[in-house]
N, C-alpha and C positions, 0 to 999 in steps of 0.2 A: 448565416456563416458564409464568408467569402472563400474563394478558391485557395488562397494562401493558408487560411486556417484549416481547411479540409486537407491540404497537402501535408500539413504538419501533425495531423492526428496520428496516433500510434497505430490505429486500425486501418489506415489508408494503404492500399496497394497501388503501386505505380507500374504501368505496363507500357513498354516500348513496342509500338506496332510497325516499326521500320523493318526493312529487309536486313538479313544478317550482316551483309558487307557494310552496311551503313553504321553499325555499332562501332566500327574501328575509328570513326570520326568523333567519338565521344558518346557518353551515355550517362544516365543518372544512376548514381550508386544505389544498389539495392533493387533496381527496377527488374521486373520480369520481362523477358523478351518473347513476344508472340506476334509474328508478322500479321498484318491486316488480312492477308489472303488465307491465313490458317485459323482465324477466329472461330468460324462455324464448327470446325472439327475439334476445337479446344474448349468447347462450352463447359464440359465437365470441370476443367481447370478453373474457369471463370466462376462457376457456381461455388467452388470451394475457397475462393479467395476472400480474404477479409475485405469488407467494404467500408467506406467508399472506394471506388476505383478511379484513378486518373490515368488516361491514355495520352501518349504523346508520340510525335513523329519528327520529321525534319522541319516542316513548315506549319503544321496544324491542320492541313487538308485531309490527310489520311486518318489522323486521330479524330477528326470530326465524323468521317465515315464510320470509323470503328465505334465511336460513341453511339451513333444512331443505330448501327447494326446490333450492338449489345443490348440496347434498350428494346429493340424489336424482339430479340431473343430472350428477354426476361430479366436482364440485369438493369435495374432502375437507378441505382445510385452510382452512376458513372459520369465522369466529367472529362471534357476536352482540355488537356493541359497545354496544348499548342506544341511548341518546339522543345528540343532538349534544353536550350538556353532559358526558355520560359519556365520550365519546370524547375531547373536549377535555381532560378531567381525566386520562385515560390518557396523553396526549401531554406532559403537564407534567413 
């Protein structure tokens, strides 16, 4: 299954890991907002999310870090969606 198919699954949760002020520049409809720096303290939220989980940020670098951190912390079905534009394109 490719990332576009994963993004379109009804069970997929999309998470924006940017800082709050960055969401004013656009966001993915329906995405949950949890900044990268708060992931460790929000693990209960992640464990309750429907999986798979796609994380995104401005460029894909923070979402790559978020994906790796989530995997270390026990969330295995997580994918780096890249940027806002990348995830919006996946959902078309």
